[in-house]
Chimera marker file (.cmm) of the C-alpha trace (Angstrom):
<marker_set name="trace">
<marker id="1" x="167.421" y="-50.941" z="14.104" r="1" g="1" b="0" radius="0.5"/>
<marker id="2" x="165.837" y="-51.763" z="17.023" r="1" g="1" b="0" radius="0.5"/>
<marker id="3" x="167.209" y="-47.990" z="18.419" r="1" g="1" b="0" radius="0.5"/>
<marker id="4" x="166.005" y="-45.881" z="15.576" r="1" g="1" b="0" radius="0.5"/>
<marker id="5" x="163.250" y="-48.091" z="13.870" r="1" g="1" b="0" radius="0.5"/>
<marker id="6" x="161.551" y="-49.539" z="16.770" r="1" g="1" b="0" radius="0.5"/>
<marker id="7" x="157.683" y="-50.026" z="15.891" r="1" g="1" b="0" radius="0.5"/>
<marker id="8" x="158.394" y="-50.028" z="12.399" r="1" g="1" b="0" radius="0.5"/>
<marker id="9" x="158.427" y="-52.642" z="9.774" r="1" g="1" b="0" radius="0.5"/>
<marker id="10" x="161.428" y="-55.218" z="8.468" r="1" g="1" b="0" radius="0.5"/>
<marker id="11" x="160.590" y="-56.360" z="4.937" r="1" g="1" b="0" radius="0.5"/>
<marker id="12" x="162.689" y="-58.845" z="3.189" r="1" g="1" b="0" radius="0.5"/>
<marker id="13" x="163.147" y="-60.564" z="-0.010" r="1" g="1" b="0" radius="0.5"/>
<marker id="14" x="165.863" y="-63.407" z="0.649" r="1" g="1" b="0" radius="0.5"/>
<marker id="15" x="167.006" y="-66.779" z="-1.950" r="1" g="1" b="0" radius="0.5"/>
<marker id="16" x="168.154" y="-69.813" z="-1.183" r="1" g="1" b="0" radius="0.5"/>
<marker id="17" x="169.986" y="-72.166" z="-3.288" r="1" g="1" b="0" radius="0.5"/>
<marker id="18" x="169.009" y="-76.035" z="-3.789" r="1" g="1" b="0" radius="0.5"/>
<marker id="19" x="172.165" y="-78.046" z="-2.500" r="1" g="1" b="0" radius="0.5"/>
<marker id="20" x="174.469" y="-75.382" z="-3.614" r="1" g="1" b="0" radius="0.5"/>
<marker id="21" x="174.536" y="-72.400" z="-1.213" r="1" g="1" b="0" radius="0.5"/>
<marker id="22" x="177.884" y="-71.284" z="-0.772" r="1" g="1" b="0" radius="0.5"/>
<marker id="23" x="178.073" y="-68.048" z="1.174" r="1" g="1" b="0" radius="0.5"/>
<marker id="24" x="176.679" y="-67.531" z="4.531" r="1" g="1" b="0" radius="0.5"/>
<marker id="25" x="176.214" y="-71.115" z="5.708" r="1" g="1" b="0" radius="0.5"/>
<marker id="26" x="177.734" y="-70.358" z="8.828" r="1" g="1" b="0" radius="0.5"/>
<marker id="27" x="174.221" y="-67.915" z="9.414" r="1" g="1" b="0" radius="0.5"/>
<marker id="28" x="171.629" y="-70.056" z="7.936" r="1" g="1" b="0" radius="0.5"/>
<marker id="29" x="170.835" y="-71.992" z="5.176" r="1" g="1" b="0" radius="0.5"/>
<marker id="30" x="167.105" y="-71.935" z="4.578" r="1" g="1" b="0" radius="0.5"/>
<marker id="31" x="163.917" y="-69.595" z="5.956" r="1" g="1" b="0" radius="0.5"/>
<marker id="32" x="163.167" y="-71.289" z="9.649" r="1" g="1" b="0" radius="0.5"/>
<marker id="33" x="167.255" y="-70.880" z="10.176" r="1" g="1" b="0" radius="0.5"/>
<marker id="34" x="166.634" y="-67.305" z="9.135" r="1" g="1" b="0" radius="0.5"/>
<marker id="35" x="163.703" y="-66.731" z="11.251" r="1" g="1" b="0" radius="0.5"/>
<marker id="36" x="165.340" y="-67.788" z="13.938" r="1" g="1" b="0" radius="0.5"/>
<marker id="37" x="168.548" y="-65.592" z="13.352" r="1" g="1" b="0" radius="0.5"/>
<marker id="38" x="166.757" y="-62.427" z="13.127" r="1" g="1" b="0" radius="0.5"/>
<marker id="39" x="165.745" y="-61.128" z="16.453" r="1" g="1" b="0" radius="0.5"/>
<marker id="40" x="162.522" y="-59.143" z="15.846" r="1" g="1" b="0" radius="0.5"/>
<marker id="41" x="158.939" y="-60.515" z="16.028" r="1" g="1" b="0" radius="0.5"/>
<marker id="42" x="157.948" y="-62.517" z="12.967" r="1" g="1" b="0" radius="0.5"/>
<marker id="43" x="154.510" y="-61.378" z="11.532" r="1" g="1" b="0" radius="0.5"/>
<marker id="44" x="154.217" y="-63.609" z="8.288" r="1" g="1" b="0" radius="0.5"/>
<marker id="45" x="156.311" y="-65.419" z="5.659" r="1" g="1" b="0" radius="0.5"/>
<marker id="46" x="156.128" y="-67.255" z="2.248" r="1" g="1" b="0" radius="0.5"/>
<marker id="47" x="158.521" y="-69.481" z="0.008" r="1" g="1" b="0" radius="0.5"/>
<marker id="48" x="158.120" y="-70.625" z="-3.381" r="1" g="1" b="0" radius="0.5"/>
<marker id="49" x="159.550" y="-72.900" z="-6.040" r="1" g="1" b="0" radius="0.5"/>
<marker id="50" x="159.447" y="-75.721" z="-8.389" r="1" g="1" b="0" radius="0.5"/>
<marker id="51" x="160.808" y="-78.687" z="-9.159" r="1" g="1" b="0" radius="0.5"/>
<marker id="52" x="162.877" y="-77.503" z="-11.590" r="1" g="1" b="0" radius="0.5"/>
<marker id="53" x="164.189" y="-74.819" z="-10.021" r="1" g="1" b="0" radius="0.5"/>
<marker id="54" x="167.469" y="-74.569" z="-8.111" r="1" g="1" b="0" radius="0.5"/>
<marker id="55" x="166.128" y="-71.494" z="-5.701" r="1" g="1" b="0" radius="0.5"/>
<marker id="56" x="163.561" y="-71.160" z="-3.302" r="1" g="1" b="0" radius="0.5"/>
<marker id="57" x="162.627" y="-67.512" z="-3.370" r="1" g="1" b="0" radius="0.5"/>
<marker id="58" x="161.411" y="-65.941" z="0.213" r="1" g="1" b="0" radius="0.5"/>
<marker id="59" x="159.903" y="-63.232" z="2.050" r="1" g="1" b="0" radius="0.5"/>
<marker id="60" x="159.494" y="-62.062" z="5.447" r="1" g="1" b="0" radius="0.5"/>
<marker id="61" x="157.965" y="-59.446" z="7.804" r="1" g="1" b="0" radius="0.5"/>
<marker id="62" x="158.988" y="-58.273" z="11.353" r="1" g="1" b="0" radius="0.5"/>
<marker id="63" x="158.100" y="-56.124" z="13.683" r="1" g="1" b="0" radius="0.5"/>
<marker id="64" x="160.865" y="-54.393" z="14.783" r="1" g="1" b="0" radius="0.5"/>
<marker id="65" x="160.600" y="-55.239" z="18.377" r="1" g="1" b="0" radius="0.5"/>
<marker id="66" x="162.104" y="-57.798" z="20.858" r="1" g="1" b="0" radius="0.5"/>
<marker id="67" x="161.180" y="-61.213" z="20.407" r="1" g="1" b="0" radius="0.5"/>
<link id1="1" id2="2" r="1" g="1" b="0" radius="0.2"/>
<link id1="2" id2="3" r="1" g="1" b="0" radius="0.2"/>
<link id1="3" id2="4" r="1" g="1" b="0" radius="0.2"/>
<link id1="4" id2="5" r="1" g="1" b="0" radius="0.2"/>
<link id1="5" id2="6" r="1" g="1" b="0" radius="0.2"/>
<link id1="6" id2="7" r="1" g="1" b="0" radius="0.2"/>
<link id1="7" id2="8" r="1" g="1" b="0" radius="0.2"/>
<link id1="8" id2="9" r="1" g="1" b="0" radius="0.2"/>
<link id1="9" id2="10" r="1" g="1" b="0" radius="0.2"/>
<link id1="10" id2="11" r="1" g="1" b="0" radius="0.2"/>
<link id1="11" id2="12" r="1" g="1" b="0" radius="0.2"/>
<link id1="12" id2="13" r="1" g="1" b="0" radius="0.2"/>
<link id1="13" id2="14" r="1" g="1" b="0" radius="0.2"/>
<link id1="14" id2="15" r="1" g="1" b="0" radius="0.2"/>
<link id1="15" id2="16" r="1" g="1" b="0" radius="0.2"/>
<link id1="16" id2="17" r="1" g="1" b="0" radius="0.2"/>
<link id1="17" id2="18" r="1" g="1" b="0" radius="0.2"/>
<link id1="18" id2="19" r="1" g="1" b="0" radius="0.2"/>
<link id1="19" id2="20" r="1" g="1" b="0" radius="0.2"/>
<link id1="20" id2="21" r="1" g="1" b="0" radius="0.2"/>
<link id1="21" id2="22" r="1" g="1" b="0" radius="0.2"/>
<link id1="22" id2="23" r="1" g="1" b="0" radius="0.2"/>
<link id1="23" id2="24" r="1" g="1" b="0" radius="0.2"/>
<link id1="24" id2="25" r="1" g="1" b="0" radius="0.2"/>
<link id1="25" id2="26" r="1" g="1" b="0" radius="0.2"/>
<link id1="26" id2="27" r="1" g="1" b="0" radius="0.2"/>
<link id1="27" id2="28" r="1" g="1" b="0" radius="0.2"/>
<link id1="28" id2="29" r="1" g="1" b="0" radius="0.2"/>
<link id1="29" id2="30" r="1" g="1" b="0" radius="0.2"/>
<link id1="30" id2="31" r="1" g="1" b="0" radius="0.2"/>
<link id1="31" id2="32" r="1" g="1" b="0" radius="0.2"/>
<link id1="32" id2="33" r="1" g="1" b="0" radius="0.2"/>
<link id1="33" id2="34" r="1" g="1" b="0" radius="0.2"/>
<link id1="34" id2="35" r="1" g="1" b="0" radius="0.2"/>
<link id1="35" id2="36" r="1" g="1" b="0" radius="0.2"/>
<link id1="36" id2="37" r="1" g="1" b="0" radius="0.2"/>
<link id1="37" id2="38" r="1" g="1" b="0" radius="0.2"/>
<link id1="38" id2="39" r="1" g="1" b="0" radius="0.2"/>
<link id1="39" id2="40" r="1" g="1" b="0" radius="0.2"/>
<link id1="40" id2="41" r="1" g="1" b="0" radius="0.2"/>
<link id1="41" id2="42" r="1" g="1" b="0" radius="0.2"/>
<link id1="42" id2="43" r="1" g="1" b="0" radius="0.2"/>
<link id1="43" id2="44" r="1" g="1" b="0" radius="0.2"/>
<link id1="44" id2="45" r="1" g="1" b="0" radius="0.2"/>
<link id1="45" id2="46" r="1" g="1" b="0" radius="0.2"/>
<link id1="46" id2="47" r="1" g="1" b="0" radius="0.2"/>
<link id1="47" id2="48" r="1" g="1" b="0" radius="0.2"/>
<link id1="48" id2="49" r="1" g="1" b="0" radius="0.2"/>
<link id1="49" id2="50" r="1" g="1" b="0" radius="0.2"/>
<link id1="50" id2="51" r="1" g="1" b="0" radius="0.2"/>
<link id1="51" id2="52" r="1" g="1" b="0" radius="0.2"/>
<link id1="52" id2="53" r="1" g="1" b="0" radius="0.2"/>
<link id1="53" id2="54" r="1" g="1" b="0" radius="0.2"/>
<link id1="54" id2="55" r="1" g="1" b="0" radius="0.2"/>
<link id1="55" id2="56" r="1" g="1" b="0" radius="0.2"/>
<link id1="56" id2="57" r="1" g="1" b="0" radius="0.2"/>
<link id1="57" id2="58" r="1" g="1" b="0" radius="0.2"/>
<link id1="58" id2="59" r="1" g="1" b="0" radius="0.2"/>
<link id1="59" id2="60" r="1" g="1" b="0" radius="0.2"/>
<link id1="60" id2="61" r="1" g="1" b="0" radius="0.2"/>
<link id1="61" id2="62" r="1" g="1" b="0" radius="0.2"/>
<link id1="62" id2="63" r="1" g="1" b="0" radius="0.2"/>
<link id1="63" id2="64" r="1" g="1" b="0" radius="0.2"/>
<link id1="64" id2="65" r="1" g="1" b="0" radius="0.2"/>
<link id1="65" id2="66" r="1" g="1" b="0" radius="0.2"/>
<link id1="66" id2="67" r="1" g="1" b="0" radius="0.2"/>
</marker_set>
């Protein structure tokens, strides 16, 4: 992405599962760890959940450029 799309934007919506995350745990299990994992400049993020939800919905936007 850095080679072909530098200067563009990477927008991602990602869902984390509260206490039941099964896959990808060797990479990240929460929004902060995901942000640290992505090699681009963070521009903004948000997360939403409720007390009754078993998930945390997140959105991030990065500029495709080295950190």
